[in-house]
C-alpha positions as CSV (number, residue, x, y, z in Angstrom):
1,M,18.9,-3.5,3.4
2,I,17.6,-6.2,1.4
3,R,19.1,-7.8,-1.7
4,T,17.0,-8.6,-4.6
5,Q,17.4,-9.5,-8.2
6,I,15.5,-8.0,-11.1
7,Q,15.7,-8.8,-14.7
8,L,16.0,-5.8,-17.2
9,T,15.9,-5.6,-20.9
10,D,19.1,-4.9,-22.7
11,D,17.9,-1.3,-23.6
12,L,16.6,-0.6,-20.1
13,A,19.9,-1.7,-18.4
14,E,21.8,0.4,-20.8
15,Q,19.6,3.5,-20.1
16,I,20.0,2.9,-16.4
17,R,23.8,2.3,-16.5
18,D,24.3,5.6,-18.6
19,T,21.9,7.6,-16.4
20,A,23.7,6.3,-13.2
21,A,27.1,7.4,-14.7
22,R,25.9,10.8,-15.5
23,E,24.5,11.1,-12.0
24,H,27.6,9.7,-10.4
25,V,25.6,7.0,-8.5
26,S,25.3,3.2,-8.7
27,M,22.8,1.6,-10.8
28,A,21.2,0.3,-7.6
29,E,21.1,3.7,-6.3
30,L,19.2,4.9,-9.3
31,I,16.8,2.1,-9.3
32,R,15.9,2.7,-5.5
33,R,15.5,6.4,-6.3
34,A,13.1,5.6,-9.1
35,V,11.1,3.0,-7.3
36,S,10.7,5.4,-4.2
37,R,9.6,8.2,-6.6
38,F,7.2,5.9,-8.4
39,L,5.7,4.8,-5.0
40,Q,5.1,8.4,-3.9
41,I,3.4,9.4,-7.1
42,E,1.2,6.4,-7.2
43,S,0.3,6.8,-3.5
44,K,-0.9,10.4,-4.2
45,A,-2.4,9.5,-7.5
46,G,-4.5,6.9,-5.9
47,S,-6.2,8.9,-3.4
48,E,-6.7,11.9,-6.1
49,D,-8.1,9.4,-8.7
50,R,-10.6,8.0,-6.3
51,Y,-11.9,11.5,-5.4
52,A,-11.9,12.6,-9.3
53,R,-13.8,9.4,-10.1
54,A,-16.4,9.9,-7.2
55,L,-16.9,13.5,-8.2
56,S,-17.3,12.8,-11.9
57,A,-20.0,10.2,-10.9
58,A,-22.0,12.7,-8.7
59,G,-25.4,13.5,-10.1
60,K,-25.3,10.8,-13.1
61,L,-27.0,8.0,-11.4
62,Q,-30.6,7.5,-10.4
63,C,-31.8,5.5,-7.3
64,D,-35.2,4.4,-6.0
65,R,-33.9,5.0,-2.5
66,R,-35.7,8.3,-1.6
67,E,-33.9,8.4,1.6
68,L,-30.5,8.5,0.0
69,S,-30.6,12.2,-0.4
70,D,-30.9,12.6,3.4
71,R,-27.9,10.6,4.0
72,H,-25.9,11.1,0.9
73,D,-22.8,12.2,2.7
74,D,-22.7,9.0,4.9
75,E,-23.2,6.9,1.8
76,F,-20.5,8.7,-0.1
77,A,-18.0,8.2,2.8
78,K,-18.7,4.6,2.7
79,A,-18.3,4.3,-1.2
80,S,-15.1,6.3,-1.0
81,S,-13.5,4.2,1.5
82,R,-13.6,1.1,-0.7
């Protein structure tokens, strides 16, 4: 395990301390759990967000590239991987 230092506001430290006491875990364990949960949610949200943004843009743009409609799946795959 790697040791690191963080700075917390007084209010946040108090909330963490109180929650850790209620859960019968250390503040460090509570923070590890919170960071882990945050990263899981962000990872999932990132891919869902990219898909939602791409889907919402479908059909809203015009392009002079007439051949695009023939290769739109390939173009979409390229754009989605960015």
